[in-house]
Structure formats: structure tokens, C-alpha cells
C-alpha positions in Angstrom: 6.3 -0.6 20.5 6.5 2.8 22.2 3.3 4.8 22.5 5.4 7.7 21.5 5.5 6.3 17.9 1.7 6.8 17.7 1.9 10.5 18.4 2.7 13.4 16.0 5.5 15.9 16.5 4.3 19.4 17.5 6.2 22.2 15.8 8.1 24.3 18.3 7.8 28.1 17.9 10.2 28.8 20.7 9.4 30.2 24.1 8.7 26.8 25.6 11.0 25.3 28.3 13.1 22.3 27.5 12.2 19.1 29.2 13.6 18.5 32.7 16.0 15.6 33.3 13.4 13.5 35.2 11.0 13.6 32.3 13.9 13.0 29.8 14.9 9.9 31.8 11.4 8.5 31.6 11.0 9.1 27.9 14.4 7.7 27.2 13.2 4.3 28.6 10.6 4.2 25.8 13.2 4.3 23.1 15.5 1.6 21.7 19.2 2.3 22.6 19.1 6.1 22.2 21.4 8.0 24.5 21.9 11.6 25.8 24.9 13.5 24.6 26.0 17.0 25.8 26.3 18.6 22.4 23.3 16.9 20.7 21.1 15.6 23.4 19.4 12.6 21.8 21.7 10.4 19.8 21.6 6.9 18.1 24.0 5.2 15.8 23.0 2.6 13.2 25.3 0.2 11.3 24.7 -1.2 7.9 26.6 -3.6 5.6 27.2 -0.9 2.9 26.7 2.6 1.9 23.6 1.8 -0.2 21.7 0.4 2.7 22.7 3.3 5.0 21.6 5.8 2.4 18.2 4.0 2.0 17.7 4.2 5.7 18.6 8.0 5.7 16.1 8.6 2.9 13.4 6.8 5.0 14.3 8.9 8.0 14.0 12.0 5.8 10.5 11.0 4.7 9.4 10.6 8.3 11.1 13.9 9.3 9.2 15.7 6.5 5.9 14.1 7.5 6.4 15.2 11.1 7.9 18.6 10.3 10.7 17.9 12.7 14.2 17.4 11.2 17.2 15.6 12.9 20.8 16.1 12.2 22.1 13.1 10.2 25.6 11.9 9.6 26.1 9.4 6.8 29.2 7.4 6.0 29.9 4.0 4.6 27.7 1.6 6.5 27.1 4.1 9.4 24.5 6.6 10.3 24.3 8.8 13.4 21.1 10.6 14.1 21.0 13.5 16.5 17.7 15.1 17.6 16.9 18.2 19.6 14.7 21.2 19.2 16.9 23.9 17.8 14.6 26.8 18.7 15.0 26.1 22.4 18.4 24.3 22.3 17.0 21.4 24.3 14.7 18.4 24.2 10.9 18.4 23.8 8.5 15.5 23.7 8.5 15.9 19.9 12.2 14.8 19.8 11.3 11.6 21.5 8.3 11.1 19.2 10.6 11.4 16.2 13.1 9.0 17.7 10.4 6.4 18.4 9.2 6.7 14.8 12.8 6.2 13.6 13.0 3.1 15.8 10.1 1.6 13.8 12.2 1.6 10.7 14.0 -1.7 10.2 17.0 -2.3 8.0 14.8 -4.6 5.9 12.5 -1.7 5.1 15.4 0.1 3.4 16.1 -2.5 0.7 
């Protein structure tokens, strides 16, 4: 388990610099199959057998996002969820984005039934 999952997201008030690529590369190694995308920097796709399981997963992600005060963009379709995370106020990545991703990695499909 990533040590990131044990941390709390820190609300961004803006005015802080986005993480530099070397730090992003290090933090990315602590996550499970997340990738960097140009339009939404931190992205992961999840597949489920049906819509109900995908929705249950999204609801669990929503609970974590509320607990952390850090909210991802979520795309939900039948059996598919795409999560995109970045800090909107700075239009880039902060450590909190990686913390949220690590917490999402802890959710298993079994937890969503």
C-alpha cells in the first residue's frame, strides 16, 4: 500500500505552483496503473461487469472525495468508470491529487457490492 493513502488532502487555495515533472514521475510510481494525460493530468479507468457495480464504485469514490474535500471528475457508463484528478485552482497537479488517487486505489470492486 502506498504511504500516500495514509495522508490527507490539503485544500488548495490557489497561488501554489503545480508539481514539476520529476516529482510527478516519483509519485506516479506509488499508484496502481494511473497515467498522465494532457487534458486531465491524472487518469485511471476501471471496468465492471455491470452498471450497478460501476455506480457503487462511483458512490464510494464520492464518499472519499467528500471526506478529503478534494473532488475528481468522474465519467460513468455501463461497466466503465474513468476518474480524472487535478487541482482546478492551479490547473495542474499537487500532492493532494496523488493522495486522492492512492485512496481510490484502496477501494476494491468487492467493497462496492
